[in-house]
N, C-alpha and C positions, 0 to 999 in steps of 0.2 A: 490525531490527524486533523489538520486544518487546511481548508481550500480557499484560495484567494483568486478573484477574477482579475484578469489582465487584458489589455488591448495592445496588440503588437502590430506595428505598421510594416507591411512587406515592401519589396523594392518597387512596387507599382503605386505605392501610397494607399493601398487598401488596408483597412483595419481587420486584423484577425482576432476572433474571440478566443481567449485562452484561459485556462485555470491552472494555478500552481498548487499542487498538493504537497504539504509539508509533513515531516515526522511529528510525533506527539510533542517533542520538545521544541519544535519549530526551528531547529538548527541542523540542516542537512550536512552530511559529510561530503556528498557529491550531488550533482544534478543530472537529470535525464529528461529526454523529450520523447513523447509518444506520438506516433503518426497513425491515424485511424485508417480503416479500410475504404475502398472505393465507394463513393456515394454515401458513406456513413458520416457520423459526426463524433465529436469528442465526448458526447453524452451517452454513447452506447454503453450499456452496463458492463460489457467486457473491458472496455477502455478504462472505465472508472475502477473496476475491481483490480485490474492489473496495476494501475497507477498507485492505488492505495495500498496494495500489497507491497509494492516497492518502497513505500515510505517506512515500512517496518524494518527495512534493511538500511535505513539512514539516508535514503534518497529524497531529494525534492524533485517532483515530477511535473513537467509542463505537458498538459494535454490540450490540444487546440483544434479548431475547425479550419480545414483547408479553404482557400479562396472559393467563394460561391457556395459553400456548404454550411449547414448549421446557422450560426449567428455571425459568421464572418462576411465581410463585404465582398462584392463582386458577383459575377455570373458563373454558373456551372461550366459554361463553355470555356471560361478562362482557367478552369481547374484541371488543365491537362497535366500530364506527368511532369514535364519540366517545371511547370508552375508549382507543383507540389514540392519538388526538390528545392526550388527557390524559397518557398514558404518555410521549409525546415531550416534553411540557412539563415533566413531572417530572424526566426525564433532563437536560433543559436546566438546570433549577434546581439539580440536584445538581452538575453540572459547574461552574456559576457559583459555587457555594459552596465546592467542594473543589478545583477546578483553575482554570478560566477559562471564561467564557461561550462556548459554541460559536458559530461564525459561519456555518457551512455545514450544510445539511440535504440528505441524499440519501435517496431513497425508491424502492423497487422495487415495481411493481404497485400494490396498494392502499396499500402503504407510501408510494408516490409521492403518492397523494391525501392521505394523512395529513400528510406533510411540507408540502404546500401549505397545508393548513389550519392547521397549527401555526405555520408561518412568518408567517401573517397575524396571529398573536397574540404573537409574540416579537420585540421590537425588536432583540435582539442578533443575529438571523439576517440576514446580509448577502446571501446567495445560496442558490438552491435548484436541485437537479438531480433529475429524475425518470427512471425507467427502466421502460418498458412500463406506464405509469400509465393508468388509465381517466379519461375526461373527466368522468364523473359517478360519484358514490359508489355509487348504486343499481345500477350496471353489474354489481357483484359478486353481486347477488342471483340471477343465473341459475345460479350454482354450486350453490345449494341450493334452487332453485325447486321441486324435486320434493317438498320437505318443508314448504313454506309453508302449504298447506291443512291439513296435519296439525297444525301449530303452532296455527293458529286454533282447531282443535277440541279439542286435548289440552293446549295450553299449553306443553309441552316435548316435543321428540322428538329422536331420534337420526337424523342424516343422514350420507350418505356423500359426502365431498368429496375428490376426488383419490385415491380408494381408501382413505381413512381415515375412521373413525367420529367424529363430533362431535355433542355435544348443543347444541341451540339452543332459544331460547324466543321469545316474542312481542316482548319488548323488543329482543332481538338483531336480529330481522327488521326491526322498525319503525325502528330507529335509522339504518338505511342510507338512509332517505328524508328525514332531518332536515337534511342538509347540502347547501347550494346551492354545489357546487364551482365551476360556471362563474362565479358572481358573485365568489367568493373569488379566483379567478384574475384576473378583470378588475380587482379592487381591490388586488391584491398589490403591484405596483410595485416589485418586487425582481428582480434579474437571475435569469433562469430558463433552464435548459438542459433540453431534452426529448430523451431518447434512446429510440428505439423501433425495433423490427424490422418491416419490411414483411411478413414471413412469420409474425408472431405470430398464432397461432390462438386464443389465450385472450383477449387484449385487442387487438382489431384496430387497424390503423394509423390508422383514421379517428379514433380517440381522440386520437392525437398531433396530428392536424390541428385538431381542435376545441380542444385545450388551447392550441396555438400561436395560433389565431385569437383566442381570448379574452384571451390575455396581452398586456401592453403591453411595448414595448421598454424595456430590452435583453432580448431573448429569442433563443434559438438552438435549432436542431434538428439532430440528428445521427442518421443512420440506422445501425442495427445489422444490416447485411446478413447474411441467412442464419442469424441467431440465433433460437433458440426463446425462449419466454416466460421460462423459468427460467435462461436463459444457461447451459445445461448444459455447453457447450464452454468450457473454461477460457480459451481465447483470446478469447472474446467478452467475458467479465467483466473480464479483465485490460485489454482494449482500452477498455472502458467506464470503468474506473478511471483509466486514463491520460488519456483525453479529458477527464474531469471535472477531474482535477488540473491539466491545462494550461489549460482554459477558465477556471477560477475565478481564476487569477492576474490576469486582466484586471480584476477587480473588487475585489481586495484590495490595500490599501496595502502596498507592500513593507516588511518590517521591517528595521531596521538590522542588518546582518550583524555580530554581535559577534565580530569577528576578534581573535585573540590578537596582541599586539604582538611582532614578531620582533626588535625592538631592534637592527636593522641586520644581523642574521644571516640566513642563507638559509632557516632553518626553526626553528620552536619546537614543542615538545610539552608538553602539560599534562595532569596526572592529579590529580583530586580524590580522595584515598584514602578519604574518608568517604562520598562519594556515588556514586562511579563504579566501584568494584571495580577491574578492570584496564582499563576503557575509557578510552583516551587520545586526546585531541583533538590533531591535528597541523595546523599552519598554516604555509603559505608566504606570500609577499606577496599572492598572488591566489587561493589554493586552500585548501580545508579537507578534511581526511581524518580517518578514525577508525581507530584500531588497537585490537585486543583479543586476548585469548587464547581458544582453543577451550573449550567447556564441559567437555571431558574433563580439563582441568587447573584447573578452577574459574573460568574466564572466562565471559562472556556471549555471546561469538562475534558481537559487533556489527560487527566489521570484521576485516580481515586481521591476522595475527599479525606481530610484528616481522620474523621471518625471511621471511615471505611478502612483506613490503614490500622486504626486501633482494633477494629473487628478482625482484620486480617491476621494480626499478630495473635489474637486469641484463638481464632480458627486453626491456624497452623500449629500452635503450641498444643492445643487440645488433641488434634489428630495425631501428632507425633507421640504425645504421652500415651494415648490409647494403644498405639502400635507397639511401643516398648513394653507396656504392661501385658498385653495379650500374648506377645512373643515369649515373655518370661514365663507366663502361665501355660504356654503351648496351647492356647485356645485357637479355634478355627475362625479368627477374624480376618476376612479377606479384603474388605473395603470398609471405610468409614466416611460418612458425610457429616459435616458440622455446619449447621445453619445458624447464623448469628445476626441479630438486629439490635441496634442501640436506639433508645428513645428516652423521652422524659415523661414520667407518669406521676400522677398525684398519689400520695401515700394512702388516701382513702380507697382509690381504685385498686391498689395493690393489697388491700386488706390489712394494712399495718396500723397498729395503734401506737402513735407517738405523741409526745407532749405538744409539739407544735406541728400540725399537719402541713405538709408542703410538697412541692414537686421534687422528685428524686430521679437520678439517672437509673435507667432500667435496661438490662441486657437480657434478651431472650436467646437461649441456646437450645437448639434442637439437634438430636443425634439420630443417625440412621446407620445401622450395622448390616453388613453383608457377610454371611458366613453361617456355619452350623453352630449356633449358640442357643443355650436354653435361657429361660427367663431370669434365672438367678445370675447367670453370667452377664446378661445385658444390664441388670440393675447394678451389678458391681462396676461395670464399665461406666455407667452413668455417674457413680460416686467418684471414680478415678478422674473423670472429665473435669471435675471441680477442683482437682488437686494439681492441675498443670501449673507451672510457674507463672505464666502470664495471668491466668485466672486468679491466682492467689495474690499477685501484685495489684491487679485492678480492684480486688475485693478488700484489700487491706489499706490502712492509712499509709500514705506515701509522704516522705519528707523531701522537699525540693530545696536545692541550693542554687540560686541563680546569681551569676556574677557578670560583669561587663568586661570585655576584652578591649583594650585600647591599643591599636597597632601604631 
């Protein structure tokens, strides 16, 4: 997963701070926009967790700060509901011009109401997901109701919302009454997923019921049991992201898997030196993988390193071989853990007496068995671990035949 910083100009000329989260291979199938909750920012852990979870489903996700919040320009008083919707539309236009039009909108709390409104104005949006969203926009006014009378008298006042001071004015207050969200939801006619916690004390579960009642099919509801409104527990936000990522697949046309042609071989690897640094795409007949180098040596760390893949092949083969042997012997091997590390060690450190002492490749393999096994069985399994095909290949002399293909 890679995150890039963006600056997006809204219709008032203000710059919105945004981040684009990309899948590990940096090539999204679709794009989504995430709208954060009232007075929050795009840096809220729940926002980041959900956005990054969606990248695992092939989405590029833009999370941004609304006007006057976080690192976006403007004043909070300008961040009324209509402005939030306008910001969402501005981000959608930016993505359409610079990347690809977004297809999914995800909104948290008041951001959920904002994505519903924006989706009704954007033809490119194919599906919408809300998290802890109110059924009416005016629901939010209770958070600053203690300052409404002062606004009417003084025009602009400072109010305390969630322990933080914000300045609001008459336009800010009145704008929350201008949007008929129930009617918007009734007319939306786009796939809608509503996620809400029954224990939400900020936006009660009745709001989810009203949204669901007003929406037309296809519509879905998923409960976020025991979560609070801000999804403070990372498990809740990660779960929400995974649910959205799975749900939305139902409504998006699967894109053709641009698989590399193996040309009759077992596997092919491809590296675009101009675009991809060290990030290498690997393709078997049916599976795609990504290899990379760690950031410590100039890579982007989008996937395991080549030696980690070598170790992975040894680990997998060892575990599978032990499973087959134990089953054939009808031994009570329930689980096996194989720990492998590759390094370079000097022959002297390994206690080897060779004619010309030198550094050698060294692989450490450690085994952990779970099951009712005696010591004799464990020792036999240790012997079998060295007889797996990959272990024997690595340990033996290998003959390579390298040729050049001229297309």
